[in-house]
Predicted model as a PDB file, atoms N, CA, C, CB and O in Angstrom, pLDDT in the B-factor column:
MODEL        1                                                                  
ATOM      1  N   MET A   1     -33.007  32.246  31.239  1.00 70.00           N  
ATOM      2  CA  MET A   1     -31.954  33.729  30.975  1.00 70.00           C  
ATOM      3  C   MET A   1     -30.842  32.815  30.537  1.00 70.00           C  
ATOM      4  CB  MET A   1     -31.439  34.968  32.582  1.00 70.00           C  
ATOM      5  O   MET A   1     -30.186  31.791  30.728  1.00 70.00           O  
ATOM      6  N   ASN A   2     -31.094  33.945  29.784  1.00 79.00           N  
ATOM      7  CA  ASN A   2     -29.456  33.446  28.914  1.00 79.00           C  
ATOM      8  C   ASN A   2     -28.125  34.174  30.197  1.00 79.00           C  
ATOM      9  CB  ASN A   2     -29.241  34.667  26.645  1.00 79.00           C  
ATOM     10  O   ASN A   2     -28.246  35.178  30.899  1.00 79.00           O  
ATOM     11  N   ASN A   3     -26.897  33.168  30.100  1.00 82.00           N  
ATOM     12  CA  ASN A   3     -25.860  33.152  30.744  1.00 82.00           C  
ATOM     13  C   ASN A   3     -25.545  34.781  30.773  1.00 82.00           C  
ATOM     14  CB  ASN A   3     -24.830  32.160  30.107  1.00 82.00           C  
ATOM     15  O   ASN A   3     -25.474  35.379  31.847  1.00 82.00           O  
ATOM     16  N   SER A   4     -25.339  35.521  29.347  1.00 77.00           N  
ATOM     17  CA  SER A   4     -24.854  36.909  29.161  1.00 77.00           C  
ATOM     18  C   SER A   4     -25.675  37.920  30.053  1.00 77.00           C  
ATOM     19  CB  SER A   4     -24.967  37.315  27.623  1.00 77.00           C  
ATOM     20  O   SER A   4     -25.194  38.697  30.877  1.00 77.00           O  
ATOM     21  N   THR A   5     -27.097  37.748  29.708  1.00 82.00           N  
ATOM     22  CA  THR A   5     -28.273  38.643  30.518  1.00 82.00           C  
ATOM     23  C   THR A   5     -27.613  38.261  31.816  1.00 82.00           C  
ATOM     24  CB  THR A   5     -30.155  38.158  30.359  1.00 82.00           C  
ATOM     25  O   THR A   5     -26.882  39.066  32.393  1.00 82.00           O  
ATOM     26  N   LEU A   6     -27.817  37.213  32.231  1.00 89.00           N  
ATOM     27  CA  LEU A   6     -27.223  37.148  33.822  1.00 89.00           C  
ATOM     28  C   LEU A   6     -25.968  37.861  34.237  1.00 89.00           C  
ATOM     29  CB  LEU A   6     -26.888  35.707  34.206  1.00 89.00           C  
ATOM     30  O   LEU A   6     -25.977  38.380  35.354  1.00 89.00           O  
ATOM     31  N   GLY A   7     -24.855  37.963  33.472  1.00 89.00           N  
ATOM     32  CA  GLY A   7     -23.886  38.799  33.378  1.00 89.00           C  
ATOM     33  C   GLY A   7     -23.940  39.994  33.949  1.00 89.00           C  
ATOM     34  O   GLY A   7     -23.446  40.449  34.981  1.00 89.00           O  
ATOM     35  N   MET A   8     -24.780  40.533  32.917  1.00 87.00           N  
ATOM     36  CA  MET A   8     -24.736  42.219  32.860  1.00 87.00           C  
ATOM     37  C   MET A   8     -25.746  42.852  33.819  1.00 87.00           C  
ATOM     38  CB  MET A   8     -25.127  42.825  31.302  1.00 87.00           C  
ATOM     39  O   MET A   8     -25.876  44.050  34.070  1.00 87.00           O  
ATOM     40  N   VAL A   9     -26.828  41.225  34.580  1.00 90.00           N  
ATOM     41  CA  VAL A   9     -27.477  41.874  35.471  1.00 90.00           C  
ATOM     42  C   VAL A   9     -26.311  42.492  36.522  1.00 90.00           C  
ATOM     43  CB  VAL A   9     -28.552  40.907  36.083  1.00 90.00           C  
ATOM     44  O   VAL A   9     -25.972  43.596  36.947  1.00 90.00           O  
ATOM     45  N   LEU A  10     -25.923  41.118  36.667  1.00 93.00           N  
ATOM     46  CA  LEU A  10     -24.609  40.900  37.796  1.00 93.00           C  
ATOM     47  C   LEU A  10     -24.124  42.584  37.963  1.00 93.00           C  
ATOM     48  CB  LEU A  10     -22.995  39.674  36.996  1.00 93.00           C  
ATOM     49  O   LEU A  10     -24.297  43.363  38.901  1.00 93.00           O  
ATOM     50  N   LEU A  11     -23.324  42.801  36.384  1.00 93.00           N  
ATOM     51  CA  LEU A  11     -22.589  43.661  36.838  1.00 93.00           C  
ATOM     52  C   LEU A  11     -23.464  45.219  36.729  1.00 93.00           C  
ATOM     53  CB  LEU A  11     -21.233  43.492  36.049  1.00 93.00           C  
ATOM     54  O   LEU A  11     -23.325  46.410  37.010  1.00 93.00           O  
ATOM     55  N   LEU A  12     -24.086  44.607  36.337  1.00 93.00           N  
ATOM     56  CA  LEU A  12     -25.398  46.457  36.386  1.00 93.00           C  
ATOM     57  C   LEU A  12     -24.915  46.302  38.345  1.00 93.00           C  
ATOM     58  CB  LEU A  12     -28.521  46.079  35.757  1.00 93.00           C  
ATOM     59  O   LEU A  12     -23.989  46.807  38.981  1.00 93.00           O  
ATOM     60  N   LEU A  13     -25.941  45.465  38.720  1.00 95.00           N  
ATOM     61  CA  LEU A  13     -25.546  45.359  40.369  1.00 95.00           C  
ATOM     62  C   LEU A  13     -24.425  45.495  40.799  1.00 95.00           C  
ATOM     63  CB  LEU A  13     -25.771  44.247  40.972  1.00 95.00           C  
ATOM     64  O   LEU A  13     -24.786  46.311  41.647  1.00 95.00           O  
ATOM     65  N   PHE A  14     -22.817  45.378  41.059  1.00 96.00           N  
ATOM     66  CA  PHE A  14     -21.810  45.730  41.124  1.00 96.00           C  
ATOM     67  C   PHE A  14     -21.510  47.073  40.765  1.00 96.00           C  
ATOM     68  CB  PHE A  14     -21.276  44.983  40.628  1.00 96.00           C  
ATOM     69  O   PHE A  14     -20.702  47.684  41.464  1.00 96.00           O  
ATOM     70  N   LEU A  15     -22.150  47.745  39.573  1.00 95.00           N  
ATOM     71  CA  LEU A  15     -21.837  49.366  40.100  1.00 95.00           C  
ATOM     72  C   LEU A  15     -22.675  49.821  40.288  1.00 95.00           C  
ATOM     73  CB  LEU A  15     -21.244  50.333  39.423  1.00 95.00           C  
ATOM     74  O   LEU A  15     -22.585  51.023  40.040  1.00 95.00           O  
ATOM     75  N   THR A  16     -23.842  49.452  40.732  1.00 96.00           N  
ATOM     76  CA  THR A  16     -24.949  49.683  41.655  1.00 96.00           C  
ATOM     77  C   THR A  16     -24.017  50.459  42.974  1.00 96.00           C  
ATOM     78  CB  THR A  16     -25.842  48.041  42.091  1.00 96.00           C  
ATOM     79  O   THR A  16     -23.806  51.592  43.406  1.00 96.00           O  
ATOM     80  N   TRP A  17     -23.753  49.466  43.180  1.00 97.00           N  
ATOM     81  CA  TRP A  17     -23.045  49.397  44.795  1.00 97.00           C  
ATOM     82  C   TRP A  17     -21.876  49.836  44.737  1.00 97.00           C  
ATOM     83  CB  TRP A  17     -22.863  47.996  45.516  1.00 97.00           C  
ATOM     84  O   TRP A  17     -21.385  50.211  45.801  1.00 97.00           O  
ATOM     85  N   PHE A  18     -21.145  49.923  43.623  1.00 96.00           N  
ATOM     86  CA  PHE A  18     -19.928  50.879  43.981  1.00 96.00           C  
ATOM     87  C   PHE A  18     -20.391  52.191  43.589  1.00 96.00           C  
ATOM     88  CB  PHE A  18     -18.493  50.531  43.206  1.00 96.00           C  
ATOM     89  O   PHE A  18     -20.363  52.938  44.567  1.00 96.00           O  
ATOM     90  N   LEU A  19     -20.819  52.782  42.513  1.00 96.00           N  
ATOM     91  CA  LEU A  19     -21.268  54.505  42.945  1.00 96.00           C  
ATOM     92  C   LEU A  19     -22.290  54.270  44.014  1.00 96.00           C  
ATOM     93  CB  LEU A  19     -22.103  55.588  41.525  1.00 96.00           C  
ATOM     94  O   LEU A  19     -22.869  55.339  43.822  1.00 96.00           O  
ATOM     95  N   PHE A  20     -23.037  53.672  45.078  1.00 96.00           N  
ATOM     96  CA  PHE A  20     -23.361  54.220  46.186  1.00 96.00           C  
ATOM     97  C   PHE A  20     -21.742  54.119  47.254  1.00 96.00           C  
ATOM     98  CB  PHE A  20     -24.825  53.339  46.734  1.00 96.00           C  
ATOM     99  O   PHE A  20     -21.530  54.938  48.148  1.00 96.00           O  
ATOM    100  N   LEU A  21     -21.323  53.629  47.110  1.00 95.00           N  
ATOM    101  CA  LEU A  21     -19.914  53.930  48.129  1.00 95.00           C  
ATOM    102  C   LEU A  21     -19.311  54.738  47.551  1.00 95.00           C  
ATOM    103  CB  LEU A  21     -18.858  52.832  48.463  1.00 95.00           C  
ATOM    104  O   LEU A  21     -18.424  55.154  48.297  1.00 95.00           O  
ATOM    105  N   SER A  22     -19.281  55.334  46.372  1.00 96.00           N  
ATOM    106  CA  SER A  22     -18.698  56.591  46.231  1.00 96.00           C  
ATOM    107  C   SER A  22     -19.307  57.621  46.813  1.00 96.00           C  
ATOM    108  CB  SER A  22     -18.548  56.895  45.041  1.00 96.00           C  
ATOM    109  O   SER A  22     -18.628  58.546  47.259  1.00 96.00           O  
ATOM    110  N   LEU A  23     -20.319  57.625  46.877  1.00 95.00           N  
ATOM    111  CA  LEU A  23     -21.212  58.500  47.176  1.00 95.00           C  
ATOM    112  C   LEU A  23     -20.707  59.126  48.767  1.00 95.00           C  
ATOM    113  CB  LEU A  23     -22.695  57.743  47.069  1.00 95.00           C  
ATOM    114  O   LEU A  23     -20.341  60.179  49.289  1.00 95.00           O  
ATOM    115  N   LYS A  24     -21.081  57.096  49.244  1.00 95.00           N  
ATOM    116  CA  LYS A  24     -20.830  57.630  50.080  1.00 95.00           C  
ATOM    117  C   LYS A  24     -19.796  58.312  50.724  1.00 95.00           C  
ATOM    118  CB  LYS A  24     -21.116  57.155  50.428  1.00 95.00           C  
ATOM    119  O   LYS A  24     -19.934  59.384  51.315  1.00 95.00           O  
ATOM    120  N   CYS A  25     -18.387  57.453  50.560  1.00 95.00           N  
ATOM    121  CA  CYS A  25     -16.647  58.406  50.350  1.00 95.00           C  
ATOM    122  C   CYS A  25     -16.830  60.153  50.254  1.00 95.00           C  
ATOM    123  CB  CYS A  25     -15.719  57.883  48.408  1.00 95.00           C  
ATOM    124  O   CYS A  25     -16.285  60.909  51.058  1.00 95.00           O  
ATOM    125  N   ILE A  26     -17.577  60.551  49.278  1.00 95.00           N  
ATOM    126  CA  ILE A  26     -17.628  61.498  49.153  1.00 95.00           C  
ATOM    127  C   ILE A  26     -18.370  62.548  50.335  1.00 95.00           C  
ATOM    128  CB  ILE A  26     -17.984  61.379  48.065  1.00 95.00           C  
ATOM    129  O   ILE A  26     -17.948  63.671  50.611  1.00 95.00           O  
ATOM    130  N   LEU A  27     -19.458  61.947  50.891  1.00 95.00           N  
ATOM    131  CA  LEU A  27     -20.288  62.463  51.600  1.00 95.00           C  
ATOM    132  C   LEU A  27     -19.319  62.136  53.016  1.00 95.00           C  
ATOM    133  CB  LEU A  27     -21.845  61.847  51.370  1.00 95.00           C  
ATOM    134  O   LEU A  27     -19.689  62.828  53.965  1.00 95.00           O  
ATOM    135  N   ILE A  28     -18.230  61.275  53.313  1.00 93.00           N  
ATOM    136  CA  ILE A  28     -17.511  61.092  54.670  1.00 93.00           C  
ATOM    137  C   ILE A  28     -16.963  62.416  54.657  1.00 93.00           C  
ATOM    138  CB  ILE A  28     -16.353  59.832  54.835  1.00 93.00           C  
ATOM    139  O   ILE A  28     -17.134  63.431  55.332  1.00 93.00           O  
ATOM    140  N   GLY A  29     -15.945  61.952  53.261  1.00 93.00           N  
ATOM    141  CA  GLY A  29     -14.968  63.067  53.114  1.00 93.00           C  
ATOM    142  C   GLY A  29     -15.391  64.695  53.072  1.00 93.00           C  
ATOM    143  O   GLY A  29     -14.467  65.490  52.898  1.00 93.00           O  
ATOM    144  N   ILE A  30     -16.691  65.194  53.218  1.00 95.00           N  
ATOM    145  CA  ILE A  30     -16.849  66.428  53.549  1.00 95.00           C  
ATOM    146  C   ILE A  30     -17.470  66.891  54.875  1.00 95.00           C  
ATOM    147  CB  ILE A  30     -17.467  66.876  52.615  1.00 95.00           C  
ATOM    148  O   ILE A  30     -17.651  67.999  55.380  1.00 95.00           O  
ATOM    149  N   GLY A  31     -17.803  65.262  55.360  1.00 92.00           N  
ATOM    150  CA  GLY A  31     -17.924  65.703  56.711  1.00 92.00           C  
ATOM    151  C   GLY A  31     -19.460  65.751  56.869  1.00 92.00           C  
ATOM    152  O   GLY A  31     -19.646  66.249  57.979  1.00 92.00           O  
ATOM    153  N   LYS A  32     -20.974  65.397  56.138  1.00 93.00           N  
ATOM    154  CA  LYS A  32     -21.382  65.112  56.225  1.00 93.00           C  
ATOM    155  C   LYS A  32     -21.888  63.682  56.984  1.00 93.00           C  
ATOM    156  CB  LYS A  32     -21.287  65.568  55.608  1.00 93.00           C  
ATOM    157  O   LYS A  32     -22.902  63.620  57.679  1.00 93.00           O  
ATOM    158  N   LEU A  33     -21.243  62.878  56.790  1.00 91.00           N  
ATOM    159  CA  LEU A  33     -21.581  61.764  57.374  1.00 91.00           C  
ATOM    160  C   LEU A  33     -20.313  61.272  58.603  1.00 91.00           C  
ATOM    161  CB  LEU A  33     -21.828  60.724  56.121  1.00 91.00           C  
ATOM    162  O   LEU A  33     -19.276  61.893  58.837  1.00 91.00           O  
ATOM    163  N   THR A  34     -20.899  59.642  59.433  1.00 91.00           N  
ATOM    164  CA  THR A  34     -20.228  60.076  60.278  1.00 91.00           C  
ATOM    165  C   THR A  34     -18.757  58.829  59.594  1.00 91.00           C  
ATOM    166  CB  THR A  34     -21.084  60.004  61.987  1.00 91.00           C  
ATOM    167  O   THR A  34     -18.972  57.792  58.965  1.00 91.00           O  
ATOM    168  N   ASN A  35     -17.731  59.237  59.881  1.00 88.00           N  
ATOM    169  CA  ASN A  35     -16.215  58.171  59.300  1.00 88.00           C  
ATOM    170  C   ASN A  35     -16.438  57.302  60.183  1.00 88.00           C  
ATOM    171  CB  ASN A  35     -14.391  58.740  59.398  1.00 88.00           C  
ATOM    172  O   ASN A  35     -16.773  57.641  61.318  1.00 88.00           O  
ATOM    173  N   PRO A  36     -16.293  56.032  59.827  1.00 86.00           N  
ATOM    174  CA  PRO A  36     -16.102  54.636  60.343  1.00 86.00           C  
ATOM    175  C   PRO A  36     -14.919  54.405  60.995  1.00 86.00           C  
ATOM    176  CB  PRO A  36     -16.173  53.685  59.348  1.00 86.00           C  
ATOM    177  O   PRO A  36     -14.734  53.536  61.847  1.00 86.00           O  
ATOM    178  N   LYS A  37     -14.140  55.180  60.591  1.00 85.00           N  
ATOM    179  CA  LYS A  37     -12.389  54.877  61.123  1.00 85.00           C  
ATOM    180  C   LYS A  37     -12.464  55.961  62.378  1.00 85.00           C  
ATOM    181  CB  LYS A  37     -10.796  55.421  59.655  1.00 85.00           C  
ATOM    182  O   LYS A  37     -12.032  55.467  63.420  1.00 85.00           O  
ATOM    183  N   THR A  38     -12.836  57.080  62.479  1.00 86.00           N  
ATOM    184  CA  THR A  38     -12.526  57.564  63.660  1.00 86.00           C  
ATOM    185  C   THR A  38     -13.897  57.788  64.500  1.00 86.00           C  
ATOM    186  CB  THR A  38     -11.690  58.812  63.450  1.00 86.00           C  
ATOM    187  O   THR A  38     -13.759  58.381  65.570  1.00 86.00           O  
ATOM    188  N   LYS A  39     -14.995  57.444  64.191  1.00 87.00           N  
ATOM    189  CA  LYS A  39     -16.019  57.669  64.318  1.00 87.00           C  
ATOM    190  C   LYS A  39     -16.284  59.088  65.147  1.00 87.00           C  
ATOM    191  CB  LYS A  39     -16.461  56.554  64.755  1.00 87.00           C  
ATOM    192  O   LYS A  39     -16.207  59.500  66.304  1.00 87.00           O  
ATOM    193  N   GLU A  40     -16.653  59.587  63.786  1.00 89.00           N  
ATOM    194  CA  GLU A  40     -16.793  61.146  64.220  1.00 89.00           C  
ATOM    195  C   GLU A  40     -16.895  62.258  63.136  1.00 89.00           C  
ATOM    196  CB  GLU A  40     -15.551  61.545  65.050  1.00 89.00           C  
ATOM    197  O   GLU A  40     -16.030  62.298  62.260  1.00 89.00           O  
ATOM    198  N   LYS A  41     -17.605  62.891  63.146  1.00 90.00           N  
ATOM    199  CA  LYS A  41     -17.822  63.946  61.758  1.00 90.00           C  
ATOM    200  C   LYS A  41     -17.034  64.705  61.598  1.00 90.00           C  
ATOM    201  CB  LYS A  41     -18.886  64.793  61.636  1.00 90.00           C  
ATOM    202  O   LYS A  41     -17.104  65.740  62.260  1.00 90.00           O  
ATOM    203  N   ALA A  42     -15.951  64.522  60.658  1.00 90.00           N  
ATOM    204  CA  ALA A  42     -14.669  64.855  60.414  1.00 90.00           C  
ATOM    205  C   ALA A  42     -14.925  65.379  59.058  1.00 90.00           C  
ATOM    206  CB  ALA A  42     -13.614  63.711  60.567  1.00 90.00           C  
ATOM    207  O   ALA A  42     -16.038  65.081  58.625  1.00 90.00           O  
ATOM    208  N   LYS A  43     -13.982  66.267  58.075  1.00 91.00           N  
ATOM    209  CA  LYS A  43     -13.650  66.441  56.783  1.00 91.00           C  
ATOM    210  C   LYS A  43     -12.389  65.210  56.619  1.00 91.00           C  
ATOM    211  CB  LYS A  43     -13.201  68.123  56.503  1.00 91.00           C  
ATOM    212  O   LYS A  43     -11.433  65.019  57.370  1.00 91.00           O  
ATOM    213  N   ASP A  44     -12.728  64.558  55.504  1.00 89.00           N  
ATOM    214  CA  ASP A  44     -11.059  63.619  55.586  1.00 89.00           C  
ATOM    215  C   ASP A  44     -10.698  63.641  54.114  1.00 89.00           C  
ATOM    216  CB  ASP A  44     -11.110  61.625  56.210  1.00 89.00           C  
ATOM    217  O   ASP A  44     -11.259  62.756  53.466  1.00 89.00           O  
ATOM    218  N   LYS A  45     -10.016  64.322  53.537  1.00 93.00           N  
ATOM    219  CA  LYS A  45      -9.624  65.127  52.171  1.00 93.00           C  
ATOM    220  C   LYS A  45      -9.360  63.683  51.555  1.00 93.00           C  
ATOM    221  CB  LYS A  45      -8.106  66.436  52.182  1.00 93.00           C  
ATOM    222  O   LYS A  45      -9.886  63.368  50.488  1.00 93.00           O  
ATOM    223  N   LYS A  46      -8.491  62.774  52.289  1.00 93.00           N  
ATOM    224  CA  LYS A  46      -8.344  61.215  51.813  1.00 93.00           C  
ATOM    225  C   LYS A  46      -9.793  60.123  51.068  1.00 93.00           C  
ATOM    226  CB  LYS A  46      -7.850  60.454  53.357  1.00 93.00           C  
ATOM    227  O   LYS A  46      -9.810  59.326  50.130  1.00 93.00           O  
ATOM    228  N   MET A  47     -10.685  60.520  51.878  1.00 92.00           N  
ATOM    229  CA  MET A  47     -12.090  60.113  51.367  1.00 92.00           C  
ATOM    230  C   MET A  47     -12.627  60.802  49.905  1.00 92.00           C  
ATOM    231  CB  MET A  47     -13.150  60.546  52.560  1.00 92.00           C  
ATOM    232  O   MET A  47     -12.891  60.434  48.760  1.00 92.00           O  
ATOM    233  N   LEU A  48     -12.615  61.697  50.486  1.00 94.00           N  
ATOM    234  CA  LEU A  48     -12.881  62.877  49.123  1.00 94.00           C  
ATOM    235  C   LEU A  48     -12.609  62.316  48.171  1.00 94.00           C  
ATOM    236  CB  LEU A  48     -12.078  64.215  48.964  1.00 94.00           C  
ATOM    237  O   LEU A  48     -13.425  61.683  47.502  1.00 94.00           O  
ATOM    238  N   ILE A  49     -11.039  62.466  47.834  1.00 96.00           N  
ATOM    239  CA  ILE A  49     -10.279  61.933  46.785  1.00 96.00           C  
ATOM    240  C   ILE A  49     -10.604  61.202  45.881  1.00 96.00           C  
ATOM    241  CB  ILE A  49      -9.504  61.426  47.103  1.00 96.00           C  
ATOM    242  O   ILE A  49     -10.870  61.379  44.692  1.00 96.00           O  
ATOM    243  N   SER A  50     -10.532  59.595  47.123  1.00 95.00           N  
ATOM    244  CA  SER A  50     -11.163  58.075  46.625  1.00 95.00           C  
ATOM    245  C   SER A  50     -12.259  58.403  46.067  1.00 95.00           C  
ATOM    246  CB  SER A  50     -11.518  56.922  47.735  1.00 95.00           C  
ATOM    247  O   SER A  50     -12.263  58.646  44.861  1.00 95.00           O  
ATOM    248  N   GLY A  51     -13.247  58.467  46.712  1.00 96.00           N  
ATOM    249  CA  GLY A  51     -15.102  59.192  46.489  1.00 96.00           C  
ATOM    250  C   GLY A  51     -14.951  59.482  45.054  1.00 96.00           C  
ATOM    251  O   GLY A  51     -15.452  58.790  44.169  1.00 96.00           O  
ATOM    252  N   ILE A  52     -14.249  60.520  44.866  1.00 96.00           N  
ATOM    253  CA  ILE A  52     -14.377  61.386  43.268  1.00 96.00           C  
ATOM    254  C   ILE A  52     -13.568  60.317  42.421  1.00 96.00           C  
ATOM    255  CB  ILE A  52     -13.463  63.272  43.146  1.00 96.00           C  
ATOM    256  O   ILE A  52     -14.231  59.912  41.467  1.00 96.00           O  
ATOM    257  N   ILE A  53     -12.270  59.741  42.530  1.00 97.00           N  
ATOM    258  CA  ILE A  53     -12.042  59.010  41.903  1.00 97.00           C  
ATOM    259  C   ILE A  53     -12.675  57.679  41.191  1.00 97.00           C  
ATOM    260  CB  ILE A  53     -11.387  58.988  42.379  1.00 97.00           C  
ATOM    261  O   ILE A  53     -12.466  57.147  40.100  1.00 97.00           O  
ATOM    262  N   ALA A  54     -13.423  57.418  42.139  1.00 95.00           N  
ATOM    263  CA  ALA A  54     -14.181  55.931  42.325  1.00 95.00           C  
ATOM    264  C   ALA A  54     -15.132  56.118  41.287  1.00 95.00           C  
ATOM    265  CB  ALA A  54     -14.977  55.547  43.899  1.00 95.00           C  
ATOM    266  O   ALA A  54     -15.222  55.322  40.352  1.00 95.00           O  
ATOM    267  N   GLY A  55     -16.237  57.680  41.461  1.00 95.00           N  
ATOM    268  CA  GLY A  55     -17.358  58.022  40.977  1.00 95.00           C  
ATOM    269  C   GLY A  55     -16.988  58.474  39.488  1.00 95.00           C  
ATOM    270  O   GLY A  55     -17.986  58.774  38.833  1.00 95.00           O  
ATOM    271  N   ILE A  56     -15.867  58.579  38.866  1.00 96.00           N  
ATOM    272  CA  ILE A  56     -15.204  59.481  37.853  1.00 96.00           C  
ATOM    273  C   ILE A  56     -15.097  57.579  37.168  1.00 96.00           C  
ATOM    274  CB  ILE A  56     -13.403  60.819  38.440  1.00 96.00           C  
ATOM    275  O   ILE A  56     -15.845  57.243  36.249  1.00 96.00           O  
ATOM    276  N   VAL A  57     -14.423  56.903  37.585  1.00 95.00           N  
ATOM    277  CA  VAL A  57     -13.965  55.255  36.817  1.00 95.00           C  
ATOM    278  C   VAL A  57     -15.379  54.890  36.930  1.00 95.00           C  
ATOM    279  CB  VAL A  57     -12.669  53.914  37.775  1.00 95.00           C  
ATOM    280  O   VAL A  57     -15.716  54.450  35.831  1.00 95.00           O  
ATOM    281  N   THR A  58     -16.491  54.866  37.856  1.00 95.00           N  
ATOM    282  CA  THR A  58     -17.464  53.706  37.616  1.00 95.00           C  
ATOM    283  C   THR A  58     -18.939  54.447  36.891  1.00 95.00           C  
ATOM    284  CB  THR A  58     -17.814  52.850  39.289  1.00 95.00           C  
ATOM    285  O   THR A  58     -19.837  53.728  36.451  1.00 95.00           O  
ATOM    286  N   PHE A  59     -19.021  55.998  36.849  1.00 95.00           N  
ATOM    287  CA  PHE A  59     -20.044  56.184  36.412  1.00 95.00           C  
ATOM    288  C   PHE A  59     -20.258  56.140  34.816  1.00 95.00           C  
ATOM    289  CB  PHE A  59     -20.326  57.212  36.977  1.00 95.00           C  
ATOM    290  O   PHE A  59     -21.363  56.109  34.275  1.00 95.00           O  
ATOM    291  N   PRO A  60     -18.892  56.142  34.084  1.00 95.00           N  
ATOM    292  CA  PRO A  60     -19.171  55.969  32.700  1.00 95.00           C  
ATOM    293  C   PRO A  60     -19.442  54.588  32.305  1.00 95.00           C  
ATOM    294  CB  PRO A  60     -18.109  56.463  31.929  1.00 95.00           C  
ATOM    295  O   PRO A  60     -20.195  54.560  31.331  1.00 95.00           O  
ATOM    296  N   SER A  61     -19.051  53.303  32.769  1.00 94.00           N  
ATOM    297  CA  SER A  61     -19.256  52.179  32.715  1.00 94.00           C  
ATOM    298  C   SER A  61     -20.968  52.190  33.202  1.00 94.00           C  
ATOM    299  CB  SER A  61     -18.129  51.421  33.543  1.00 94.00           C  
ATOM    300  O   SER A  61     -21.642  51.656  32.322  1.00 94.00           O  
ATOM    301  N   PHE A  62     -21.728  52.627  34.275  1.00 95.00           N  
ATOM    302  CA  PHE A  62     -22.578  52.432  34.460  1.00 95.00           C  
ATOM    303  C   PHE A  62     -23.527  52.397  33.553  1.00 95.00           C  
ATOM    304  CB  PHE A  62     -22.655  52.892  35.145  1.00 95.00           C  
ATOM    305  O   PHE A  62     -24.307  51.473  33.322  1.00 95.00           O  
ATOM    306  N   CYS A  63     -23.383  54.178  32.667  1.00 95.00           N  
ATOM    307  CA  CYS A  63     -23.964  54.635  31.868  1.00 95.00           C  
ATOM    308  C   CYS A  63     -24.222  53.163  30.259  1.00 95.00           C  
ATOM    309  CB  CYS A  63     -23.041  56.115  31.717  1.00 95.00           C  
ATOM    310  O   CYS A  63     -25.173  52.612  29.705  1.00 95.00           O  
ATOM    311  N   PHE A  64     -22.879  53.152  30.171  1.00 95.00           N  
ATOM    312  CA  PHE A  64     -22.802  52.063  28.992  1.00 95.00           C  
ATOM    313  C   PHE A  64     -23.505  50.453  29.611  1.00 95.00           C  
ATOM    314  CB  PHE A  64     -20.879  51.860  28.507  1.00 95.00           C  
ATOM    315  O   PHE A  64     -23.998  49.774  28.710  1.00 95.00           O  
ATOM    316  N   VAL A  65     -23.553  50.026  30.601  1.00 92.00           N  
ATOM    317  CA  VAL A  65     -23.995  48.900  30.874  1.00 92.00           C  
ATOM    318  C   VAL A  65     -25.795  49.292  30.129  1.00 92.00           C  
ATOM    319  CB  VAL A  65     -23.700  48.526  32.715  1.00 92.00           C  
ATOM    320  O   VAL A  65     -26.358  48.849  29.127  1.00 92.00           O  
ATOM    321  N   VAL A  66     -26.354  50.573  31.472  1.00 93.00           N  
ATOM    322  CA  VAL A  66     -28.044  50.904  30.936  1.00 93.00           C  
ATOM    323  C   VAL A  66     -28.185  50.574  29.721  1.00 93.00           C  
ATOM    324  CB  VAL A  66     -28.590  52.424  30.936  1.00 93.00           C  
ATOM    325  O   VAL A  66     -28.819  49.651  29.210  1.00 93.00           O  
ATOM    326  N   PHE A  67     -27.194  51.852  29.034  1.00 94.00           N  
ATOM    327  CA  PHE A  67     -27.238  51.803  27.206  1.00 94.00           C  
ATOM    328  C   PHE A  67     -27.550  50.825  27.008  1.00 94.00           C  
ATOM    329  CB  PHE A  67     -26.059  51.977  26.257  1.00 94.00           C  
ATOM    330  O   PHE A  67     -28.728  50.589  26.742  1.00 94.00           O  
ATOM    331  N   MET A  68     -26.416  49.665  27.072  1.00 91.00           N  
ATOM    332  CA  MET A  68     -26.847  48.380  26.406  1.00 91.00           C  
ATOM    333  C   MET A  68     -28.580  47.522  26.676  1.00 91.00           C  
ATOM    334  CB  MET A  68     -25.621  47.374  26.964  1.00 91.00           C  
ATOM    335  O   MET A  68     -29.391  46.966  25.936  1.00 91.00           O  
ATOM    336  N   PHE A  69     -28.507  47.776  27.888  1.00 87.00           N  
ATOM    337  CA  PHE A  69     -29.916  47.002  28.327  1.00 87.00           C  
ATOM    338  C   PHE A  69     -31.155  47.681  27.697  1.00 87.00           C  
ATOM    339  CB  PHE A  69     -30.157  47.031  30.033  1.00 87.00           C  
ATOM    340  O   PHE A  69     -32.112  46.977  27.376  1.00 87.00           O  
ATOM    341  N   ILE A  70     -31.180  49.124  27.490  1.00 89.00           N  
ATOM    342  CA  ILE A  70     -31.596  50.039  26.692  1.00 89.00           C  
ATOM    343  C   ILE A  70     -32.093  49.089  25.094  1.00 89.00           C  
ATOM    344  CB  ILE A  70     -30.269  51.229  26.606  1.00 89.00           C  
ATOM    345  O   ILE A  70     -33.055  48.476  24.632  1.00 89.00           O  
ATOM    346  N   VAL A  71     -30.353  49.600  24.644  1.00 91.00           N  
ATOM    347  CA  VAL A  71     -30.506  49.066  23.118  1.00 91.00           C  
ATOM    348  C   VAL A  71     -30.920  47.593  23.224  1.00 91.00           C  
ATOM    349  CB  VAL A  71     -29.026  49.182  22.192  1.00 91.00           C  
ATOM    350  O   VAL A  71     -31.578  47.223  22.251  1.00 91.00           O  
ATOM    351  N   VAL A  72     -30.714  46.714  24.108  1.00 85.00           N  
ATOM    352  CA  VAL A  72     -30.996  45.005  23.800  1.00 85.00           C  
ATOM    353  C   VAL A  72     -32.535  44.565  23.918  1.00 85.00           C  
ATOM    354  CB  VAL A  72     -30.127  43.976  25.024  1.00 85.00           C  
ATOM    355  O   VAL A  72     -32.856  43.734  23.068  1.00 85.00           O  
ATOM    356  N   PHE A  73     -33.767  45.039  24.990  1.00 81.00           N  
ATOM    357  CA  PHE A  73     -34.661  45.179  25.696  1.00 81.00           C  
ATOM    358  C   PHE A  73     -35.475  45.859  24.662  1.00 81.00           C  
ATOM    359  CB  PHE A  73     -34.364  45.764  26.943  1.00 81.00           C  
ATOM    360  O   PHE A  73     -36.455  45.320  24.149  1.00 81.00           O  
ATOM    361  N   LEU A  74     -35.069  47.022  24.367  1.00 79.00           N  
ATOM    362  CA  LEU A  74     -36.636  48.064  24.004  1.00 79.00           C  
ATOM    363  C   LEU A  74     -36.433  47.729  22.300  1.00 79.00           C  
ATOM    364  CB  LEU A  74     -36.532  50.436  24.537  1.00 79.00           C  
ATOM    365  O   LEU A  74     -37.458  47.557  21.641  1.00 79.00           O  
ATOM    366  N   PHE A  75     -35.045  47.642  21.599  1.00 76.00           N  
ATOM    367  CA  PHE A  75     -35.172  47.449  20.186  1.00 76.00           C  
ATOM    368  C   PHE A  75     -35.042  46.712  19.353  1.00 76.00           C  
ATOM    369  CB  PHE A  75     -34.800  47.908  19.765  1.00 76.00           C  
ATOM    370  O   PHE A  75     -35.304  47.036  18.195  1.00 76.00           O  
TER     371      PHE A  75                                                      
ENDMDL                                                                          
END                                                                             
């Protein structure tokens, strides 16, 4: 495996994990999951805002890396 391919795979795994964490923050922010700080289900505006910002920042990068994998490996 080439070093650049390994780096792209690691970047894809990191971005996938970061998208998962941003979704978790959004769910904690709207009160669907238990907040790990307070140990209760309650709405948290700070978690909601940080989850939305993280998702907005991460999603385009994730799409670009997936697009690069499609271009490199299918064409």
